[in-house]
A tleap script that builds the chain and sets N, CA, C and O, in Angstrom:
source leaprc.protein.ff14SB
mol = sequence {
  NMET ILE THR VAL HIE ARG LEU GLY ALA ARG
  ARG THR ASP GLY LEU ASP GLN ASP ILE ALA
  TYR SER VAL ASP ILE GLU ARG SER GLY GLY
  ARG PHE ASP ASN ALA PRO GLU VAL ARG GLU
  ALA PRO LEU ARG VAL THR HIE LEU PHE ARG
  ARG GLU GLU GLY ARG TRP ARG ILE VAL HIE
  ARG HIE ALA ASP PHE LEU GLN PRO ARG GLN
  GLU PRO CARG
}
set mol.1.N position { -17.127 -3.853 11.347 }
set mol.1.CA position { -15.809 -4.401 11.571 }
set mol.1.C position { -15.221 -4.873 10.247 }
set mol.1.O position { -15.913 -5.497 9.443 }
set mol.2.N position { -13.964 -4.580 10.026 }
set mol.2.CA position { -13.268 -4.975 8.803 }
set mol.2.C position { -12.155 -5.939 9.172 }
set mol.2.O position { -11.337 -5.656 10.047 }
set mol.3.N position { -12.133 -7.073 8.501 }
set mol.3.CA position { -11.037 -8.027 8.649 }
set mol.3.C position { -10.163 -7.897 7.416 }
set mol.3.O position { -10.664 -7.992 6.295 }
set mol.4.N position { -8.870 -7.682 7.599 }
set mol.4.CA position { -7.971 -7.414 6.482 }
set mol.4.C position { -6.927 -8.526 6.384 }
set mol.4.O position { -6.334 -8.936 7.382 }
set mol.5.N position { -6.721 -8.996 5.167 }
set mol.5.CA position { -5.634 -9.922 4.857 }
set mol.5.C position { -4.768 -9.214 3.831 }
set mol.5.O position { -5.285 -8.765 2.808 }
set mol.6.N position { -3.475 -9.099 4.068 }
set mol.6.CA position { -2.600 -8.304 3.201 }
set mol.6.C position { -1.576 -9.182 2.505 }
set mol.6.O position { -0.916 -10.020 3.120 }
set mol.7.N position { -1.466 -8.965 1.212 }
set mol.7.CA position { -0.374 -9.530 0.425 }
set mol.7.C position { 0.293 -8.359 -0.275 }
set mol.7.O position { -0.379 -7.621 -0.995 }
set mol.8.N position { 1.563 -8.168 -0.091 }
set mol.8.CA position { 2.264 -7.060 -0.723 }
set mol.8.C position { 2.899 -7.487 -2.027 }
set mol.8.O position { 3.424 -8.595 -2.137 }
set mol.9.N position { 2.855 -6.623 -3.002 }
set mol.9.CA position { 3.519 -6.868 -4.287 }
set mol.9.C position { 4.387 -5.655 -4.572 }
set mol.9.O position { 3.877 -4.613 -4.986 }
set mol.10.N position { 5.670 -5.773 -4.360 }
set mol.10.CA position { 6.581 -4.643 -4.502 }
set mol.10.C position { 6.717 -4.260 -5.964 }
set mol.10.O position { 6.965 -5.124 -6.806 }
set mol.11.N position { 6.562 -2.994 -6.280 }
set mol.11.CA position { 6.649 -2.509 -7.645 }
set mol.11.C position { 7.920 -1.705 -7.901 }
set mol.11.O position { 8.557 -1.872 -8.941 }
set mol.12.N position { 8.289 -0.845 -6.973 }
set mol.12.CA position { 9.430 0.052 -7.174 }
set mol.12.C position { 10.097 0.311 -5.835 }
set mol.12.O position { 9.431 0.373 -4.802 }
set mol.13.N position { 11.395 0.458 -5.856 }
set mol.13.CA position { 12.150 0.818 -4.655 }
set mol.13.C position { 13.132 1.923 -5.004 }
set mol.13.O position { 13.603 2.014 -6.137 }
set mol.14.N position { 13.433 2.750 -4.034 }
set mol.14.CA position { 14.472 3.753 -4.188 }
set mol.14.C position { 15.214 3.887 -2.878 }
set mol.14.O position { 14.627 3.737 -1.806 }
set mol.15.N position { 16.493 4.168 -2.959 }
set mol.15.CA position { 17.291 4.210 -1.744 }
set mol.15.C position { 18.378 5.253 -1.877 }
set mol.15.O position { 19.057 5.336 -2.900 }
set mol.16.N position { 18.538 6.044 -0.838 }
set mol.16.CA position { 19.625 6.982 -0.690 }
set mol.16.C position { 20.295 6.585 0.625 }
set mol.16.O position { 19.924 5.571 1.216 }
set mol.17.N position { 21.264 7.353 1.090 }
set mol.17.CA position { 21.915 6.985 2.341 }
set mol.17.C position { 20.952 6.949 3.518 }
set mol.17.O position { 21.006 6.029 4.333 }
set mol.18.N position { 20.077 7.933 3.615 }
set mol.18.CA position { 19.186 8.023 4.772 }
set mol.18.C position { 17.718 8.146 4.409 }
set mol.18.O position { 16.881 8.282 5.301 }
set mol.19.N position { 17.379 8.101 3.127 }
set mol.19.CA position { 15.990 8.213 2.667 }
set mol.19.C position { 15.717 7.064 1.703 }
set mol.19.O position { 16.561 6.737 0.869 }
set mol.20.N position { 14.548 6.455 1.816 }
set mol.20.CA position { 14.164 5.384 0.891 }
set mol.20.C position { 12.664 5.474 0.646 }
set mol.20.O position { 11.928 6.082 1.422 }
set mol.21.N position { 12.224 4.854 -0.452 }
set mol.21.CA position { 10.794 4.804 -0.724 }
set mol.21.C position { 10.444 3.459 -1.339 }
set mol.21.O position { 11.304 2.757 -1.871 }
set mol.22.N position { 9.174 3.116 -1.257 }
set mol.22.CA position { 8.661 1.938 -1.951 }
set mol.22.C position { 7.278 2.277 -2.492 }
set mol.22.O position { 6.530 3.047 -1.889 }
set mol.23.N position { 6.956 1.695 -3.627 }
set mol.23.CA position { 5.627 1.811 -4.218 }
set mol.23.C position { 5.119 0.380 -4.362 }
set mol.23.O position { 5.731 -0.432 -5.056 }
set mol.24.N position { 4.016 0.075 -3.716 }
set mol.24.CA position { 3.515 -1.288 -3.630 }
set mol.24.C position { 2.050 -1.362 -4.035 }
set mol.24.O position { 1.346 -0.353 -4.090 }
set mol.25.N position { 1.615 -2.573 -4.316 }
set mol.25.CA position { 0.199 -2.887 -4.436 }
set mol.25.C position { -0.136 -3.777 -3.246 }
set mol.25.O position { 0.408 -4.874 -3.114 }
set mol.26.N position { -1.023 -3.311 -2.388 }
set mol.26.CA position { -1.487 -4.112 -1.266 }
set mol.26.C position { -2.854 -4.671 -1.627 }
set mol.26.O position { -3.755 -3.934 -2.027 }
set mol.27.N position { -2.992 -5.951 -1.483 }
set mol.27.CA position { -4.289 -6.597 -1.760 }
set mol.27.C position { -4.880 -7.038 -0.427 }
set mol.27.O position { -4.316 -7.877 0.275 }
set mol.28.N position { -5.987 -6.476 -0.108 }
set mol.28.CA position { -6.664 -6.819 1.137 }
set mol.28.C position { -8.147 -6.980 0.827 }
set mol.28.O position { -8.586 -6.767 -0.303 }
set mol.29.N position { -8.879 -7.344 1.807 }
set mol.29.CA position { -10.311 -7.502 1.616 }
set mol.29.C position { -11.013 -7.494 2.952 }
set mol.29.O position { -10.382 -7.562 4.007 }
set mol.30.N position { -12.297 -7.412 2.894 }
set mol.30.CA position { -13.047 -7.404 4.132 }
set mol.30.C position { -14.529 -7.304 3.877 }
set mol.30.O position { -14.987 -7.262 2.736 }
set mol.31.N position { -15.256 -7.268 4.954 }
set mol.31.CA position { -16.702 -7.051 4.886 }
set mol.31.C position { -16.946 -5.582 5.177 }
set mol.31.O position { -16.626 -5.099 6.263 }
set mol.32.N position { -17.499 -4.887 4.233 }
set mol.32.CA position { -17.716 -3.451 4.343 }
set mol.32.C position { -19.211 -3.161 4.492 }
set mol.32.O position { -20.036 -3.802 3.842 }
set mol.33.N position { -19.551 -2.216 5.331 }
set mol.33.CA position { -20.943 -1.782 5.521 }
set mol.33.C position { -21.863 -2.948 5.866 }
set mol.33.O position { -22.990 -3.021 5.375 }
set mol.34.N position { -21.384 -3.856 6.706 }
set mol.34.CA position { -22.162 -5.016 7.157 }
set mol.34.C position { -22.600 -5.933 6.025 }
set mol.34.O position { -23.560 -6.686 6.188 }
set mol.35.N position { -21.926 -5.890 4.889 }
set mol.35.CA position { -22.256 -6.775 3.768 }
set mol.35.C position { -21.879 -8.211 4.142 }
set mol.35.O position { -20.896 -8.421 4.853 }
set mol.36.N position { -22.644 -9.196 3.675 }
set mol.36.CA position { -22.335 -10.586 4.026 }
set mol.36.C position { -21.119 -11.140 3.277 }
set mol.36.O position { -20.478 -12.076 3.754 }
set mol.37.N position { -20.796 -10.574 2.115 }
set mol.37.CA position { -19.683 -11.102 1.326 }
set mol.37.C position { -18.401 -10.310 1.584 }
set mol.37.O position { -18.428 -9.127 1.924 }
set mol.38.N position { -17.296 -11.000 1.411 }
set mol.38.CA position { -15.987 -10.360 1.518 }
set mol.38.C position { -15.635 -9.785 0.152 }
set mol.38.O position { -15.752 -10.470 -0.865 }
set mol.39.N position { -15.202 -8.522 0.129 }
set mol.39.CA position { -14.812 -7.874 -1.121 }
set mol.39.C position { -13.326 -7.586 -1.104 }
set mol.39.O position { -12.754 -7.289 -0.055 }
set mol.40.N position { -12.698 -7.674 -2.274 }
set mol.40.CA position { -11.295 -7.323 -2.409 }
set mol.40.C position { -11.173 -5.802 -2.462 }
set mol.40.O position { -12.022 -5.122 -3.038 }
set mol.41.N position { -10.117 -5.281 -1.863 }
set mol.41.CA position { -9.873 -3.840 -1.850 }
set mol.41.C position { -8.393 -3.583 -2.127 }
set mol.41.O position { -7.640 -3.285 -1.199 }
set mol.42.N position { -7.957 -3.692 -3.398 }
set mol.42.CA position { -6.541 -3.446 -3.696 }
set mol.42.C position { -6.195 -1.967 -3.537 }
set mol.42.O position { -6.964 -1.088 -3.925 }
set mol.43.N position { -5.020 -1.713 -2.958 }
set mol.43.CA position { -4.553 -0.348 -2.727 }
set mol.43.C position { -3.208 -0.125 -3.409 }
set mol.43.O position { -2.359 -1.015 -3.433 }
set mol.44.N position { -3.025 1.059 -3.956 }
set mol.44.CA position { -1.722 1.514 -4.446 }
set mol.44.C position { -1.120 2.305 -3.287 }
set mol.44.O position { -1.706 3.285 -2.827 }
set mol.45.N position { 0.060 1.875 -2.815 }
set mol.45.CA position { 0.623 2.418 -1.573 }
set mol.45.C position { 2.046 2.918 -1.801 }
set mol.45.O position { 2.850 2.258 -2.459 }
set mol.46.N position { 2.343 4.077 -1.256 }
set mol.46.CA position { 3.696 4.631 -1.263 }
set mol.46.C position { 4.143 4.815 0.187 }
set mol.46.O position { 3.418 5.384 1.003 }
set mol.47.N position { 5.338 4.328 0.495 }
set mol.47.CA position { 5.946 4.524 1.820 }
set mol.47.C position { 7.220 5.335 1.650 }
set mol.47.O position { 7.988 5.097 0.719 }
set mol.48.N position { 7.449 6.282 2.534 }
set mol.48.CA position { 8.721 6.998 2.624 }
set mol.48.C position { 9.369 6.613 3.950 }
set mol.48.O position { 8.730 6.631 5.003 }
set mol.49.N position { 10.653 6.264 3.873 }
set mol.49.CA position { 11.404 5.838 5.046 }
set mol.49.C position { 12.566 6.798 5.290 }
set mol.49.O position { 13.107 7.388 4.355 }
set mol.50.N position { 12.938 6.943 6.559 }
set mol.50.CA position { 14.125 7.728 6.913 }
set mol.50.C position { 14.921 6.920 7.933 }
set mol.50.O position { 14.363 6.346 8.868 }
set mol.51.N position { 16.235 6.887 7.732 }
set mol.51.CA position { 17.095 6.189 8.684 }
set mol.51.C position { 17.362 7.131 9.856 }
set mol.51.O position { 17.844 8.250 9.677 }
set mol.52.N position { 17.043 6.660 11.043 }
set mol.52.CA position { 17.268 7.435 12.267 }
set mol.52.C position { 17.975 6.539 13.274 }
set mol.52.O position { 17.470 5.474 13.629 }
set mol.53.N position { 19.126 6.964 13.724 }
set mol.53.CA position { 19.919 6.208 14.692 }
set mol.53.C position { 20.139 4.767 14.237 }
set mol.53.O position { 20.071 3.833 15.036 }
set mol.54.N position { 20.407 4.601 12.927 }
set mol.54.CA position { 20.725 3.295 12.383 }
set mol.54.C position { 19.535 2.405 12.071 }
set mol.54.O position { 19.718 1.273 11.623 }
set mol.55.N position { 18.310 2.892 12.299 }
set mol.55.CA position { 17.100 2.090 12.040 }
set mol.55.C position { 16.207 2.815 11.046 }
set mol.55.O position { 16.122 4.043 11.067 }
set mol.56.N position { 15.537 2.059 10.171 }
set mol.56.CA position { 14.620 2.638 9.200 }
set mol.56.C position { 13.247 2.823 9.834 }
set mol.56.O position { 12.712 1.915 10.470 }
set mol.57.N position { 12.682 4.033 9.647 }
set mol.57.CA position { 11.352 4.353 10.159 }
set mol.57.C position { 10.477 4.822 9.011 }
set mol.57.O position { 10.946 5.535 8.124 }
set mol.58.N position { 9.219 4.432 9.018 }
set mol.58.CA position { 8.266 4.976 8.050 }
set mol.58.C position { 7.897 6.373 8.523 }
set mol.58.O position { 7.430 6.553 9.648 }
set mol.59.N position { 8.109 7.365 7.658 }
set mol.59.CA position { 7.788 8.739 8.017 }
set mol.59.C position { 6.577 9.255 7.242 }
set mol.59.O position { 6.027 10.309 7.560 }
set mol.60.N position { 6.166 8.496 6.218 }
set mol.60.CA position { 4.961 8.875 5.473 }
set mol.60.C position { 4.416 7.655 4.752 }
set mol.60.O position { 5.175 6.836 4.233 }
set mol.61.N position { 3.096 7.540 4.722 }
set mol.61.CA position { 2.415 6.465 3.983 }
set mol.61.C position { 1.210 7.087 3.301 }
set mol.61.O position { 0.451 7.840 3.910 }
set mol.62.N position { 1.049 6.761 2.035 }
set mol.62.CA position { -0.124 7.215 1.292 }
set mol.62.C position { -0.706 6.016 0.569 }
set mol.62.O position { 0.029 5.206 0.005 }
set mol.63.N position { -2.031 5.902 0.585 }
set mol.63.CA position { -2.695 4.807 -0.123 }
set mol.63.C position { -3.970 5.321 -0.757 }
set mol.63.O position { -4.654 6.184 -0.206 }
set mol.64.N position { -4.277 4.779 -1.922 }
set mol.64.CA position { -5.574 5.025 -2.538 }
set mol.64.C position { -6.005 3.756 -3.256 }
set mol.64.O position { -5.184 2.890 -3.559 }
set mol.65.N position { -7.304 3.658 -3.524 }
set mol.65.CA position { -7.826 2.463 -4.170 }
set mol.65.C position { -7.266 2.346 -5.578 }
set mol.65.O position { -7.209 3.325 -6.322 }
set mol.66.N position { -6.862 1.158 -5.924 }
set mol.66.CA position { -6.350 0.874 -7.252 }
set mol.66.C position { -7.519 0.872 -8.228 }
set mol.66.O position { -8.484 0.129 -8.051 }
set mol.67.N position { -7.428 1.700 -9.252 }
set mol.67.CA position { -8.492 1.822 -10.242 }
set mol.67.C position { -8.241 0.860 -11.399 }
set mol.67.O position { -7.089 0.577 -11.727 }
set mol.68.N position { -9.302 0.358 -12.015 }
set mol.68.CA position { -9.102 -0.496 -13.198 }
set mol.68.C position { -8.384 0.267 -14.308 }
set mol.68.O position { -8.575 1.474 -14.457 }
set mol.69.N position { -7.581 -0.415 -15.065 }
set mol.69.CA position { -6.851 0.199 -16.165 }
set mol.69.C position { -7.843 0.672 -17.232 }
set mol.69.O position { -8.780 -0.041 -17.591 }
set mol.70.N position { -7.612 1.882 -17.723 }
set mol.70.CA position { -8.476 2.446 -18.764 }
set mol.70.C position { -7.659 2.701 -20.016 }
set mol.70.O position { -6.510 3.138 -19.948 }
set mol.71.N position { -8.251 2.430 -21.132 }
set mol.71.CA position { -7.606 2.707 -22.416 }
set mol.71.C position { -7.639 4.194 -22.690 }
set mol.71.O position { -8.605 4.860 -22.317 }
set mol.72.N position { -6.595 4.749 -23.346 }
set mol.72.CA position { -6.595 6.174 -23.692 }
set mol.72.C position { -7.727 6.471 -24.668 }
set mol.72.O position { -8.128 5.620 -25.461 }
set mol.73.N position { -8.223 7.682 -24.591 }
set mol.73.CA position { -9.295 8.093 -25.499 }
set mol.73.C position { -8.745 8.674 -26.759 }
set mol.73.O position { -9.507 9.073 -27.639 }
savepdb mol mol.pdb
quit
């Protein structure tokens, strides 16, 4: 079982008349693989929205684990 606590940090927004997107950092955590400690699991998340009948709907969501910053070689 995973317990998730989410804090969103908005990074980028884009908006057209009927299409919008956001790029966020979601910080969550939980107990993974029956581990006794809670671990942080930051995600880089992109949402695509479309306006339908006057309301915004999420039509696509993509997330992957946020990797530590690496210096160029």
